[in-house]
CHARMM internal coordinates of N, CA and C (Angstrom, degrees):
IC EDIT
DIST 1 N 1 CA 1.4524
DIST 1 CA 1 C 1.5247
ANGL 1 N 1 CA 1 C 110.88
DIST 1 C 2 N 1.3412
ANGL 1 CA 1 C 2 N 115.00
DIHE 1 N 1 CA 1 C 2 N -37.35
DIST 2 N 2 CA 1.4595
ANGL 1 C 2 N 2 CA 119.21
DIHE 1 CA 1 C 2 N 2 CA -179.51
DIST 2 CA 2 C 1.5362
ANGL 2 N 2 CA 2 C 110.31
DIHE 1 C 2 N 2 CA 2 C -64.37
DIST 2 C 3 N 1.3298
ANGL 2 CA 2 C 3 N 115.93
DIHE 2 N 2 CA 2 C 3 N -38.16
DIST 3 N 3 CA 1.4598
ANGL 2 C 3 N 3 CA 119.85
DIHE 2 CA 2 C 3 N 3 CA 179.20
DIST 3 CA 3 C 1.5279
ANGL 3 N 3 CA 3 C 110.36
DIHE 2 C 3 N 3 CA 3 C -65.15
DIST 3 C 4 N 1.3225
ANGL 3 CA 3 C 4 N 117.54
DIHE 3 N 3 CA 3 C 4 N -38.83
DIST 4 N 4 CA 1.4529
ANGL 3 C 4 N 4 CA 121.82
DIHE 3 CA 3 C 4 N 4 CA 178.14
DIST 4 CA 4 C 1.5303
ANGL 4 N 4 CA 4 C 110.99
DIHE 3 C 4 N 4 CA 4 C -63.97
DIST 4 C 5 N 1.3267
ANGL 4 CA 4 C 5 N 116.61
DIHE 4 N 4 CA 4 C 5 N -41.34
DIST 5 N 5 CA 1.4622
ANGL 4 C 5 N 5 CA 120.61
DIHE 4 CA 4 C 5 N 5 CA 178.10
DIST 5 CA 5 C 1.5305
ANGL 5 N 5 CA 5 C 111.02
DIHE 4 C 5 N 5 CA 5 C -65.82
DIST 5 C 6 N 1.3230
ANGL 5 CA 5 C 6 N 117.09
DIHE 5 N 5 CA 5 C 6 N -38.21
DIST 6 N 6 CA 1.4664
ANGL 5 C 6 N 6 CA 121.03
DIHE 5 CA 5 C 6 N 6 CA 178.27
DIST 6 CA 6 C 1.5280
ANGL 6 N 6 CA 6 C 110.29
DIHE 5 C 6 N 6 CA 6 C -65.14
DIST 6 C 7 N 1.3229
ANGL 6 CA 6 C 7 N 116.64
DIHE 6 N 6 CA 6 C 7 N -42.87
DIST 7 N 7 CA 1.4608
ANGL 6 C 7 N 7 CA 120.16
DIHE 6 CA 6 C 7 N 7 CA 178.48
DIST 7 CA 7 C 1.5244
ANGL 7 N 7 CA 7 C 110.79
DIHE 6 C 7 N 7 CA 7 C -65.19
DIST 7 C 8 N 1.3195
ANGL 7 CA 7 C 8 N 118.01
DIHE 7 N 7 CA 7 C 8 N -38.10
DIST 8 N 8 CA 1.4596
ANGL 7 C 8 N 8 CA 121.48
DIHE 7 CA 7 C 8 N 8 CA 178.91
DIST 8 CA 8 C 1.5305
ANGL 8 N 8 CA 8 C 110.50
DIHE 7 C 8 N 8 CA 8 C -64.70
DIST 8 C 9 N 1.3327
ANGL 8 CA 8 C 9 N 117.00
DIHE 8 N 8 CA 8 C 9 N -41.47
DIST 9 N 9 CA 1.4689
ANGL 8 C 9 N 9 CA 119.78
DIHE 8 CA 8 C 9 N 9 CA 177.48
DIST 9 CA 9 C 1.5219
ANGL 9 N 9 CA 9 C 111.66
DIHE 8 C 9 N 9 CA 9 C -65.06
DIST 9 C 10 N 1.3333
ANGL 9 CA 9 C 10 N 116.81
DIHE 9 N 9 CA 9 C 10 N -40.39
DIST 10 N 10 CA 1.4597
ANGL 9 C 10 N 10 CA 119.67
DIHE 9 CA 9 C 10 N 10 CA 178.76
DIST 10 CA 10 C 1.5250
ANGL 10 N 10 CA 10 C 110.79
DIHE 9 C 10 N 10 CA 10 C -64.71
DIST 10 C 11 N 1.3196
ANGL 10 CA 10 C 11 N 117.03
DIHE 10 N 10 CA 10 C 11 N -40.62
DIST 11 N 11 CA 1.4573
ANGL 10 C 11 N 11 CA 121.22
DIHE 10 CA 10 C 11 N 11 CA 178.76
DIST 11 CA 11 C 1.5315
ANGL 11 N 11 CA 11 C 110.68
DIHE 10 C 11 N 11 CA 11 C -64.24
DIST 11 C 12 N 1.3318
ANGL 11 CA 11 C 12 N 116.50
DIHE 11 N 11 CA 11 C 12 N -40.34
DIST 12 N 12 CA 1.4614
ANGL 11 C 12 N 12 CA 121.28
DIHE 11 CA 11 C 12 N 12 CA 179.75
DIST 12 CA 12 C 1.5308
ANGL 12 N 12 CA 12 C 111.57
DIHE 11 C 12 N 12 CA 12 C -67.07
DIST 12 C 13 N 1.3259
ANGL 12 CA 12 C 13 N 117.31
DIHE 12 N 12 CA 12 C 13 N -38.22
DIST 13 N 13 CA 1.4651
ANGL 12 C 13 N 13 CA 121.76
DIHE 12 CA 12 C 13 N 13 CA -176.37
DIST 13 CA 13 C 1.5199
ANGL 13 N 13 CA 13 C 113.37
DIHE 12 C 13 N 13 CA 13 C -84.76
DIST 13 C 14 N 1.3298
ANGL 13 CA 13 C 14 N 117.55
DIHE 13 N 13 CA 13 C 14 N -11.94
DIST 14 N 14 CA 1.4581
ANGL 13 C 14 N 14 CA 120.82
DIHE 13 CA 13 C 14 N 14 CA -179.06
DIST 14 CA 14 C 1.5252
ANGL 14 N 14 CA 14 C 109.56
DIHE 13 C 14 N 14 CA 14 C -73.96
DIST 14 C 15 N 1.3394
ANGL 14 CA 14 C 15 N 117.02
DIHE 14 N 14 CA 14 C 15 N 122.86
DIST 15 N 15 CA 1.4622
ANGL 14 C 15 N 15 CA 121.79
DIHE 14 CA 14 C 15 N 15 CA -178.25
DIST 15 CA 15 C 1.5189
ANGL 15 N 15 CA 15 C 112.57
DIHE 14 C 15 N 15 CA 15 C -108.98
DIST 15 C 16 N 1.3103
ANGL 15 CA 15 C 16 N 118.95
DIHE 15 N 15 CA 15 C 16 N 8.80
DIST 16 N 16 CA 1.4565
ANGL 15 C 16 N 16 CA 121.05
DIHE 15 CA 15 C 16 N 16 CA -179.30
DIST 16 CA 16 C 1.5240
ANGL 16 N 16 CA 16 C 111.87
DIHE 15 C 16 N 16 CA 16 C -64.41
DIST 16 C 17 N 1.3072
ANGL 16 CA 16 C 17 N 117.72
DIHE 16 N 16 CA 16 C 17 N -39.70
DIST 17 N 17 CA 1.4585
ANGL 16 C 17 N 17 CA 121.21
DIHE 16 CA 16 C 17 N 17 CA 179.58
DIST 17 CA 17 C 1.5186
ANGL 17 N 17 CA 17 C 111.95
DIHE 16 C 17 N 17 CA 17 C -64.75
DIST 17 C 18 N 1.3345
ANGL 17 CA 17 C 18 N 116.47
DIHE 17 N 17 CA 17 C 18 N -41.45
DIST 18 N 18 CA 1.4669
ANGL 17 C 18 N 18 CA 120.33
DIHE 17 CA 17 C 18 N 18 CA 178.91
DIST 18 CA 18 C 1.5252
ANGL 18 N 18 CA 18 C 110.83
DIHE 17 C 18 N 18 CA 18 C -65.11
DIST 18 C 19 N 1.3076
ANGL 18 CA 18 C 19 N 117.02
DIHE 18 N 18 CA 18 C 19 N -41.15
DIST 19 N 19 CA 1.4648
ANGL 18 C 19 N 19 CA 120.39
DIHE 18 CA 18 C 19 N 19 CA 179.04
DIST 19 CA 19 C 1.5275
ANGL 19 N 19 CA 19 C 110.22
DIHE 18 C 19 N 19 CA 19 C -64.58
DIST 19 C 20 N 1.3312
ANGL 19 CA 19 C 20 N 116.81
DIHE 19 N 19 CA 19 C 20 N -39.77
DIST 20 N 20 CA 1.4568
ANGL 19 C 20 N 20 CA 120.23
DIHE 19 CA 19 C 20 N 20 CA 179.73
DIST 20 CA 20 C 1.5333
ANGL 20 N 20 CA 20 C 110.82
DIHE 19 C 20 N 20 CA 20 C -63.87
DIST 20 C 21 N 1.3149
ANGL 20 CA 20 C 21 N 117.20
DIHE 20 N 20 CA 20 C 21 N -40.21
DIST 21 N 21 CA 1.4616
ANGL 20 C 21 N 21 CA 120.87
DIHE 20 CA 20 C 21 N 21 CA 178.06
DIST 21 CA 21 C 1.5272
ANGL 21 N 21 CA 21 C 110.22
DIHE 20 C 21 N 21 CA 21 C -64.92
DIST 21 C 22 N 1.3290
ANGL 21 CA 21 C 22 N 117.01
DIHE 21 N 21 CA 21 C 22 N -42.89
DIST 22 N 22 CA 1.4698
ANGL 21 C 22 N 22 CA 120.46
DIHE 21 CA 21 C 22 N 22 CA 179.18
DIST 22 CA 22 C 1.5218
ANGL 22 N 22 CA 22 C 110.84
DIHE 21 C 22 N 22 CA 22 C -62.19
DIST 22 C 23 N 1.3217
ANGL 22 CA 22 C 23 N 117.17
DIHE 22 N 22 CA 22 C 23 N -44.37
DIST 23 N 23 CA 1.4590
ANGL 22 C 23 N 23 CA 120.47
DIHE 22 CA 22 C 23 N 23 CA 179.36
DIST 23 CA 23 C 1.5262
ANGL 23 N 23 CA 23 C 111.15
DIHE 22 C 23 N 23 CA 23 C -66.67
DIST 23 C 24 N 1.3087
ANGL 23 CA 23 C 24 N 117.83
DIHE 23 N 23 CA 23 C 24 N -35.84
DIST 24 N 24 CA 1.4657
ANGL 23 C 24 N 24 CA 120.91
DIHE 23 CA 23 C 24 N 24 CA 177.63
DIST 24 CA 24 C 1.5240
ANGL 24 N 24 CA 24 C 111.06
DIHE 23 C 24 N 24 CA 24 C -64.59
DIST 24 C 25 N 1.3183
ANGL 24 CA 24 C 25 N 116.92
DIHE 24 N 24 CA 24 C 25 N -42.37
DIST 25 N 25 CA 1.4626
ANGL 24 C 25 N 25 CA 120.63
DIHE 24 CA 24 C 25 N 25 CA 177.59
DIST 25 CA 25 C 1.5225
ANGL 25 N 25 CA 25 C 109.91
DIHE 24 C 25 N 25 CA 25 C -64.15
DIST 25 C 26 N 1.3267
ANGL 25 CA 25 C 26 N 117.18
DIHE 25 N 25 CA 25 C 26 N -42.29
DIST 26 N 26 CA 1.4593
ANGL 25 C 26 N 26 CA 121.60
DIHE 25 CA 25 C 26 N 26 CA 179.31
DIST 26 CA 26 C 1.5263
ANGL 26 N 26 CA 26 C 111.20
DIHE 25 C 26 N 26 CA 26 C -62.46
DIST 26 C 27 N 1.3259
ANGL 26 CA 26 C 27 N 117.66
DIHE 26 N 26 CA 26 C 27 N -43.46
DIST 27 N 27 CA 1.4668
ANGL 26 C 27 N 27 CA 121.28
DIHE 26 CA 26 C 27 N 27 CA 178.23
DIST 27 CA 27 C 1.5280
ANGL 27 N 27 CA 27 C 110.29
DIHE 26 C 27 N 27 CA 27 C -64.09
DIST 27 C 28 N 1.3150
ANGL 27 CA 27 C 28 N 117.56
DIHE 27 N 27 CA 27 C 28 N -39.64
DIST 28 N 28 CA 1.4574
ANGL 27 C 28 N 28 CA 120.98
DIHE 27 CA 27 C 28 N 28 CA 177.77
DIST 28 CA 28 C 1.5257
ANGL 28 N 28 CA 28 C 112.46
DIHE 27 C 28 N 28 CA 28 C -63.43
DIST 28 C 29 N 1.3218
ANGL 28 CA 28 C 29 N 116.77
DIHE 28 N 28 CA 28 C 29 N -41.48
DIST 29 N 29 CA 1.4672
ANGL 28 C 29 N 29 CA 120.46
DIHE 28 CA 28 C 29 N 29 CA 178.52
DIST 29 CA 29 C 1.5241
ANGL 29 N 29 CA 29 C 110.21
DIHE 28 C 29 N 29 CA 29 C -65.81
DIST 29 C 30 N 1.3241
ANGL 29 CA 29 C 30 N 117.04
DIHE 29 N 29 CA 29 C 30 N -44.06
DIST 30 N 30 CA 1.4676
ANGL 29 C 30 N 30 CA 120.67
DIHE 29 CA 29 C 30 N 30 CA 179.30
DIST 30 CA 30 C 1.5272
ANGL 30 N 30 CA 30 C 110.52
DIHE 29 C 30 N 30 CA 30 C -62.50
DIST 30 C 31 N 1.3274
ANGL 30 CA 30 C 31 N 117.55
DIHE 30 N 30 CA 30 C 31 N -40.95
DIST 31 N 31 CA 1.4650
ANGL 30 C 31 N 31 CA 120.50
DIHE 30 CA 30 C 31 N 31 CA 179.11
DIST 31 CA 31 C 1.5247
ANGL 31 N 31 CA 31 C 111.15
DIHE 30 C 31 N 31 CA 31 C -64.71
DIST 31 C 32 N 1.3275
ANGL 31 CA 31 C 32 N 117.74
DIHE 31 N 31 CA 31 C 32 N -41.93
DIST 32 N 32 CA 1.4610
ANGL 31 C 32 N 32 CA 120.79
DIHE 31 CA 31 C 32 N 32 CA -179.80
DIST 32 CA 32 C 1.5287
ANGL 32 N 32 CA 32 C 111.19
DIHE 31 C 32 N 32 CA 32 C -65.33
DIST 32 C 33 N 1.3287
ANGL 32 CA 32 C 33 N 116.97
DIHE 32 N 32 CA 32 C 33 N -43.51
DIST 33 N 33 CA 1.4640
ANGL 32 C 33 N 33 CA 120.43
DIHE 32 CA 32 C 33 N 33 CA 179.31
DIST 33 CA 33 C 1.5249
ANGL 33 N 33 CA 33 C 110.45
DIHE 32 C 33 N 33 CA 33 C -65.15
DIST 33 C 34 N 1.3320
ANGL 33 CA 33 C 34 N 116.92
DIHE 33 N 33 CA 33 C 34 N -40.62
DIST 34 N 34 CA 1.4620
ANGL 33 C 34 N 34 CA 120.28
DIHE 33 CA 33 C 34 N 34 CA 178.62
DIST 34 CA 34 C 1.5177
ANGL 34 N 34 CA 34 C 111.10
DIHE 33 C 34 N 34 CA 34 C -63.09
DIST 34 C 35 N 1.3086
ANGL 34 CA 34 C 35 N 117.17
DIHE 34 N 34 CA 34 C 35 N -43.22
DIST 35 N 35 CA 1.4614
ANGL 34 C 35 N 35 CA 121.11
DIHE 34 CA 34 C 35 N 35 CA 179.09
DIST 35 CA 35 C 1.5247
ANGL 35 N 35 CA 35 C 111.51
DIHE 34 C 35 N 35 CA 35 C -62.23
DIST 35 C 36 N 1.3254
ANGL 35 CA 35 C 36 N 116.80
DIHE 35 N 35 CA 35 C 36 N -44.14
DIST 36 N 36 CA 1.4560
ANGL 35 C 36 N 36 CA 119.97
DIHE 35 CA 35 C 36 N 36 CA 178.49
DIST 36 CA 36 C 1.5240
ANGL 36 N 36 CA 36 C 111.72
DIHE 35 C 36 N 36 CA 36 C -64.36
DIST 36 C 37 N 1.3411
ANGL 36 CA 36 C 37 N 116.86
DIHE 36 N 36 CA 36 C 37 N -39.01
DIST 37 N 37 CA 1.4660
ANGL 36 C 37 N 37 CA 119.97
DIHE 36 CA 36 C 37 N 37 CA 178.47
DIST 37 CA 37 C 1.5239
ANGL 37 N 37 CA 37 C 110.93
DIHE 36 C 37 N 37 CA 37 C -65.49
DIST 37 C 38 N 1.3196
ANGL 37 CA 37 C 38 N 117.38
DIHE 37 N 37 CA 37 C 38 N -41.82
DIST 38 N 38 CA 1.4686
ANGL 37 C 38 N 38 CA 121.05
DIHE 37 CA 37 C 38 N 38 CA 179.83
DIST 38 CA 38 C 1.5239
ANGL 38 N 38 CA 38 C 110.22
DIHE 37 C 38 N 38 CA 38 C -64.51
DIST 38 C 39 N 1.3268
ANGL 38 CA 38 C 39 N 117.45
DIHE 38 N 38 CA 38 C 39 N -42.66
DIST 39 N 39 CA 1.4645
ANGL 38 C 39 N 39 CA 120.36
DIHE 38 CA 38 C 39 N 39 CA 178.61
DIST 39 CA 39 C 1.5279
ANGL 39 N 39 CA 39 C 111.47
DIHE 38 C 39 N 39 CA 39 C -64.67
DIST 39 C 40 N 1.3177
ANGL 39 CA 39 C 40 N 117.05
DIHE 39 N 39 CA 39 C 40 N -40.90
DIST 40 N 40 CA 1.4688
ANGL 39 C 40 N 40 CA 120.00
DIHE 39 CA 39 C 40 N 40 CA -179.90
DIST 40 CA 40 C 1.5227
ANGL 40 N 40 CA 40 C 110.87
DIHE 39 C 40 N 40 CA 40 C -66.96
DIST 40 C 41 N 1.3154
ANGL 40 CA 40 C 41 N 117.13
DIHE 40 N 40 CA 40 C 41 N -44.74
DIST 41 N 41 CA 1.4659
ANGL 40 C 41 N 41 CA 120.52
DIHE 40 CA 40 C 41 N 41 CA 179.47
DIST 41 CA 41 C 1.5240
ANGL 41 N 41 CA 41 C 110.25
DIHE 40 C 41 N 41 CA 41 C -65.73
DIST 41 C 42 N 1.3263
ANGL 41 CA 41 C 42 N 117.15
DIHE 41 N 41 CA 41 C 42 N -39.71
DIST 42 N 42 CA 1.4680
ANGL 41 C 42 N 42 CA 120.64
DIHE 41 CA 41 C 42 N 42 CA 178.22
DIST 42 CA 42 C 1.5185
ANGL 42 N 42 CA 42 C 112.21
DIHE 41 C 42 N 42 CA 42 C -61.84
DIST 42 C 43 N 1.3270
ANGL 42 CA 42 C 43 N 116.64
DIHE 42 N 42 CA 42 C 43 N -41.50
DIST 43 N 43 CA 1.4563
ANGL 42 C 43 N 43 CA 119.89
DIHE 42 CA 42 C 43 N 43 CA 177.03
DIST 43 CA 43 C 1.5160
ANGL 43 N 43 CA 43 C 112.05
DIHE 42 C 43 N 43 CA 43 C -64.64
DIST 43 C 44 N 1.3358
ANGL 43 CA 43 C 44 N 116.09
DIHE 43 N 43 CA 43 C 44 N -40.87
DIST 44 N 44 CA 1.4630
ANGL 43 C 44 N 44 CA 119.94
DIHE 43 CA 43 C 44 N 44 CA 179.52
DIST 44 CA 44 C 1.5352
ANGL 44 N 44 CA 44 C 110.69
DIHE 43 C 44 N 44 CA 44 C -64.79
DIST 44 C 45 N 1.3367
ANGL 44 CA 44 C 45 N 116.66
DIHE 44 N 44 CA 44 C 45 N -43.68
DIST 45 N 45 CA 1.4665
ANGL 44 C 45 N 45 CA 120.17
DIHE 44 CA 44 C 45 N 45 CA 179.80
DIST 45 CA 45 C 1.5313
ANGL 45 N 45 CA 45 C 110.37
DIHE 44 C 45 N 45 CA 45 C -64.37
DIST 45 C 46 N 1.3145
ANGL 45 CA 45 C 46 N 117.13
DIHE 45 N 45 CA 45 C 46 N -41.05
DIST 46 N 46 CA 1.4667
ANGL 45 C 46 N 46 CA 120.55
DIHE 45 CA 45 C 46 N 46 CA 177.40
DIST 46 CA 46 C 1.5214
ANGL 46 N 46 CA 46 C 111.81
DIHE 45 C 46 N 46 CA 46 C -60.62
DIST 46 C 47 N 1.3247
ANGL 46 CA 46 C 47 N 115.84
DIHE 46 N 46 CA 46 C 47 N -42.66
DIST 47 N 47 CA 1.4600
ANGL 46 C 47 N 47 CA 119.53
DIHE 46 CA 46 C 47 N 47 CA 177.46
DIST 47 CA 47 C 1.5239
ANGL 47 N 47 CA 47 C 111.75
DIHE 46 C 47 N 47 CA 47 C -63.38
DIST 47 C 48 N 1.3177
ANGL 47 CA 47 C 48 N 116.69
DIHE 47 N 47 CA 47 C 48 N -38.34
DIST 48 N 48 CA 1.4660
ANGL 47 C 48 N 48 CA 120.35
DIHE 47 CA 47 C 48 N 48 CA 179.48
DIST 48 CA 48 C 1.5242
ANGL 48 N 48 CA 48 C 110.68
DIHE 47 C 48 N 48 CA 48 C -64.39
DIST 48 C 49 N 1.3256
ANGL 48 CA 48 C 49 N 117.46
DIHE 48 N 48 CA 48 C 49 N -43.52
DIST 49 N 49 CA 1.4592
ANGL 48 C 49 N 49 CA 120.37
DIHE 48 CA 48 C 49 N 49 CA 179.06
DIST 49 CA 49 C 1.5287
ANGL 49 N 49 CA 49 C 111.97
DIHE 48 C 49 N 49 CA 49 C -66.99
DIST 49 C 50 N 1.3249
ANGL 49 CA 49 C 50 N 116.27
DIHE 49 N 49 CA 49 C 50 N -38.61
DIST 50 N 50 CA 1.4629
ANGL 49 C 50 N 50 CA 119.48
DIHE 49 CA 49 C 50 N 50 CA 177.66
DIST 50 CA 50 C 1.5262
ANGL 50 N 50 CA 50 C 110.33
DIHE 49 C 50 N 50 CA 50 C -64.17
DIST 50 C 51 N 1.3249
ANGL 50 CA 50 C 51 N 116.76
DIHE 50 N 50 CA 50 C 51 N -42.54
DIST 51 N 51 CA 1.4610
ANGL 50 C 51 N 51 CA 120.61
DIHE 50 CA 50 C 51 N 51 CA 177.31
DIST 51 CA 51 C 1.5179
ANGL 51 N 51 CA 51 C 111.93
DIHE 50 C 51 N 51 CA 51 C -64.11
DIST 51 C 52 N 1.3189
ANGL 51 CA 51 C 52 N 116.72
DIHE 51 N 51 CA 51 C 52 N -39.88
DIST 52 N 52 CA 1.4622
ANGL 51 C 52 N 52 CA 120.69
DIHE 51 CA 51 C 52 N 52 CA 177.97
DIST 52 CA 52 C 1.5244
ANGL 52 N 52 CA 52 C 110.37
DIHE 51 C 52 N 52 CA 52 C -64.20
DIST 52 C 53 N 1.3146
ANGL 52 CA 52 C 53 N 116.64
DIHE 52 N 52 CA 52 C 53 N -43.89
DIST 53 N 53 CA 1.4615
ANGL 52 C 53 N 53 CA 121.16
DIHE 52 CA 52 C 53 N 53 CA -179.99
DIST 53 CA 53 C 1.5263
ANGL 53 N 53 CA 53 C 110.32
DIHE 52 C 53 N 53 CA 53 C -62.49
DIST 53 C 54 N 1.3181
ANGL 53 CA 53 C 54 N 116.75
DIHE 53 N 53 CA 53 C 54 N -44.87
DIST 54 N 54 CA 1.4663
ANGL 53 C 54 N 54 CA 120.22
DIHE 53 CA 53 C 54 N 54 CA 179.56
DIST 54 CA 54 C 1.5215
ANGL 54 N 54 CA 54 C 110.51
DIHE 53 C 54 N 54 CA 54 C -63.88
DIST 54 C 55 N 1.3297
ANGL 54 CA 54 C 55 N 116.55
DIHE 54 N 54 CA 54 C 55 N -39.26
DIST 55 N 55 CA 1.4588
ANGL 54 C 55 N 55 CA 120.65
DIHE 54 CA 54 C 55 N 55 CA 179.22
DIST 55 CA 55 C 1.5242
ANGL 55 N 55 CA 55 C 110.90
DIHE 54 C 55 N 55 CA 55 C -65.94
DIST 55 C 56 N 1.3064
ANGL 55 CA 55 C 56 N 116.94
DIHE 55 N 55 CA 55 C 56 N -40.69
DIST 56 N 56 CA 1.4607
ANGL 55 C 56 N 56 CA 120.02
DIHE 55 CA 55 C 56 N 56 CA 178.94
DIST 56 CA 56 C 1.5290
ANGL 56 N 56 CA 56 C 111.23
DIHE 55 C 56 N 56 CA 56 C -68.38
DIST 56 C 57 N 1.3335
ANGL 56 CA 56 C 57 N 117.39
DIHE 56 N 56 CA 56 C 57 N -35.91
DIST 57 N 57 CA 1.4666
ANGL 56 C 57 N 57 CA 120.54
DIHE 56 CA 56 C 57 N 57 CA 178.23
DIST 57 CA 57 C 1.5201
ANGL 57 N 57 CA 57 C 111.49
DIHE 56 C 57 N 57 CA 57 C -63.88
DIST 57 C 58 N 1.3235
ANGL 57 CA 57 C 58 N 117.99
DIHE 57 N 57 CA 57 C 58 N -34.04
DIST 58 N 58 CA 1.4685
ANGL 57 C 58 N 58 CA 119.96
DIHE 57 CA 57 C 58 N 58 CA 178.43
DIST 58 CA 58 C 1.5228
ANGL 58 N 58 CA 58 C 111.37
DIHE 57 C 58 N 58 CA 58 C -72.62
DIST 58 C 59 N 1.3207
ANGL 58 CA 58 C 59 N 117.20
DIHE 58 N 58 CA 58 C 59 N -18.89
DIST 59 N 59 CA 1.4631
ANGL 58 C 59 N 59 CA 121.40
DIHE 58 CA 58 C 59 N 59 CA 179.41
DIST 59 CA 59 C 1.5338
ANGL 59 N 59 CA 59 C 111.94
DIHE 58 C 59 N 59 CA 59 C -94.01
DIST 59 C 60 N 1.3213
ANGL 59 CA 59 C 60 N 117.30
DIHE 59 N 59 CA 59 C 60 N 2.04
DIST 60 N 60 CA 1.4527
ANGL 59 C 60 N 60 CA 120.58
DIHE 59 CA 59 C 60 N 60 CA 177.39
DIST 60 CA 60 C 1.5153
ANGL 60 N 60 CA 60 C 114.39
DIHE 59 C 60 N 60 CA 60 C 94.05
DIST 60 C 61 N 1.3276
ANGL 60 CA 60 C 61 N 117.75
DIHE 60 N 60 CA 60 C 61 N 5.15
DIST 61 N 61 CA 1.4698
ANGL 60 C 61 N 61 CA 121.40
DIHE 60 CA 60 C 61 N 61 CA 177.48
DIST 61 CA 61 C 1.5216
ANGL 61 N 61 CA 61 C 107.04
DIHE 60 C 61 N 61 CA 61 C -96.08
DIST 61 C 62 N 1.3251
ANGL 61 CA 61 C 62 N 118.57
DIHE 61 N 61 CA 61 C 62 N 130.98
DIST 62 N 62 CA 1.4534
ANGL 61 C 62 N 62 CA 120.88
DIHE 61 CA 61 C 62 N 62 CA -176.65
DIST 62 CA 62 C 1.5301
ANGL 62 N 62 CA 62 C 110.44
DIHE 61 C 62 N 62 CA 62 C -98.99
DIST 62 C 63 N 1.3138
ANGL 62 CA 62 C 63 N 115.28
DIHE 62 N 62 CA 62 C 63 N 150.10
DIST 63 N 63 CA 1.4579
ANGL 62 C 63 N 63 CA 121.05
DIHE 62 CA 62 C 63 N 63 CA 179.07
DIST 63 CA 63 C 1.5241
ANGL 63 N 63 CA 63 C 110.13
DIHE 62 C 63 N 63 CA 63 C -70.50
DIST 63 C 64 N 1.3070
ANGL 63 CA 63 C 64 N 117.80
DIHE 63 N 63 CA 63 C 64 N 138.86
DIST 64 N 64 CA 1.4582
ANGL 63 C 64 N 64 CA 121.73
DIHE 63 CA 63 C 64 N 64 CA 177.03
DIST 64 CA 64 C 1.5090
ANGL 64 N 64 CA 64 C 113.44
DIHE 63 C 64 N 64 CA 64 C 77.66
DIST 64 C 65 N 1.2882
ANGL 64 CA 64 C 65 N 118.63
DIHE 64 N 64 CA 64 C 65 N 3.88
DIST 65 N 65 CA 1.4584
ANGL 64 C 65 N 65 CA 121.74
DIHE 64 CA 64 C 65 N 65 CA 176.86
DIST 65 CA 65 C 1.5196
ANGL 65 N 65 CA 65 C 113.92
DIHE 64 C 65 N 65 CA 65 C 77.80
DIST 65 C 66 N 1.3227
ANGL 65 CA 65 C 66 N 118.72
DIHE 65 N 65 CA 65 C 66 N -3.50
DIST 66 N 66 CA 1.4526
ANGL 65 C 66 N 66 CA 121.19
DIHE 65 CA 65 C 66 N 66 CA -179.45
DIST 66 CA 66 C 1.5113
ANGL 66 N 66 CA 66 C 111.22
DIHE 65 C 66 N 66 CA 66 C -93.64
DIST 66 C 67 N 1.2991
ANGL 66 CA 66 C 67 N 115.07
DIHE 66 N 66 CA 66 C 67 N -173.57
DIST 67 N 67 CA 1.4612
ANGL 66 C 67 N 67 CA 119.51
DIHE 66 CA 66 C 67 N 67 CA -179.74
DIST 67 CA 67 C 1.5241
ANGL 67 N 67 CA 67 C 109.77
DIHE 66 C 67 N 67 CA 67 C -88.32
DIST 67 C 68 N 1.3334
ANGL 67 CA 67 C 68 N 115.80
DIHE 67 N 67 CA 67 C 68 N 130.53
DIST 68 N 68 CA 1.4697
ANGL 67 C 68 N 68 CA 121.28
DIHE 67 CA 67 C 68 N 68 CA 173.09
DIST 68 CA 68 C 1.5136
ANGL 68 N 68 CA 68 C 114.19
DIHE 67 C 68 N 68 CA 68 C 65.40
DIST 68 C 69 N 1.3055
ANGL 68 CA 68 C 69 N 118.90
DIHE 68 N 68 CA 68 C 69 N 49.68
DIST 69 N 69 CA 1.4690
ANGL 68 C 69 N 69 CA 121.69
DIHE 68 CA 68 C 69 N 69 CA 179.78
DIST 69 CA 69 C 1.5127
ANGL 69 N 69 CA 69 C 112.25
DIHE 68 C 69 N 69 CA 69 C -77.10
DIST 69 C 70 N 1.3179
ANGL 69 CA 69 C 70 N 116.40
DIHE 69 N 69 CA 69 C 70 N 160.99
DIST 70 N 70 CA 1.4542
ANGL 69 C 70 N 70 CA 120.48
DIHE 69 CA 69 C 70 N 70 CA 173.43
DIST 70 CA 70 C 1.5207
ANGL 70 N 70 CA 70 C 108.36
DIHE 69 C 70 N 70 CA 70 C -120.94
DIST 70 C 71 N 1.3113
ANGL 70 CA 70 C 71 N 116.27
DIHE 70 N 70 CA 70 C 71 N 173.02
DIST 71 N 71 CA 1.4732
ANGL 70 C 71 N 71 CA 121.80
DIHE 70 CA 70 C 71 N 71 CA -173.50
DIST 71 CA 71 C 1.5102
ANGL 71 N 71 CA 71 C 113.42
DIHE 70 C 71 N 71 CA 71 C -93.95
DIST 71 C 72 N 1.3221
ANGL 71 CA 71 C 72 N 119.20
DIHE 71 N 71 CA 71 C 72 N 12.78
DIST 72 N 72 CA 1.4569
ANGL 71 C 72 N 72 CA 120.95
DIHE 71 CA 71 C 72 N 72 CA 178.33
DIST 72 CA 72 C 1.5170
ANGL 72 N 72 CA 72 C 109.02
DIHE 71 C 72 N 72 CA 72 C -92.71
DIST 72 C 73 N 1.3318
ANGL 72 CA 72 C 73 N 117.37
DIHE 72 N 72 CA 72 C 73 N 144.98
DIST 73 N 73 CA 1.4711
ANGL 72 C 73 N 73 CA 119.78
DIHE 72 CA 72 C 73 N 73 CA -178.65
DIST 73 CA 73 C 1.5054
ANGL 73 N 73 CA 73 C 112.94
DIHE 72 C 73 N 73 CA 73 C -68.44
END
COOR INIT
IC SEED 1 N 1 CA 1 C
IC BUILD
């Protein structure tokens, strides 16, 4: 019985599991924020290239170096 009580106290005082859960939540938050930042930056860069392509088309420069290009990939 004494051994069981000792094991129960050790299990109660062990904080490794709690730390692992905290770090897992932190990694999940960092991953979500990183993904959202990458998607936002990607959309902004895509818009910039589309605007550049449209601007160049109005100046007589065609996309892809060929005749009559459009701004779609």
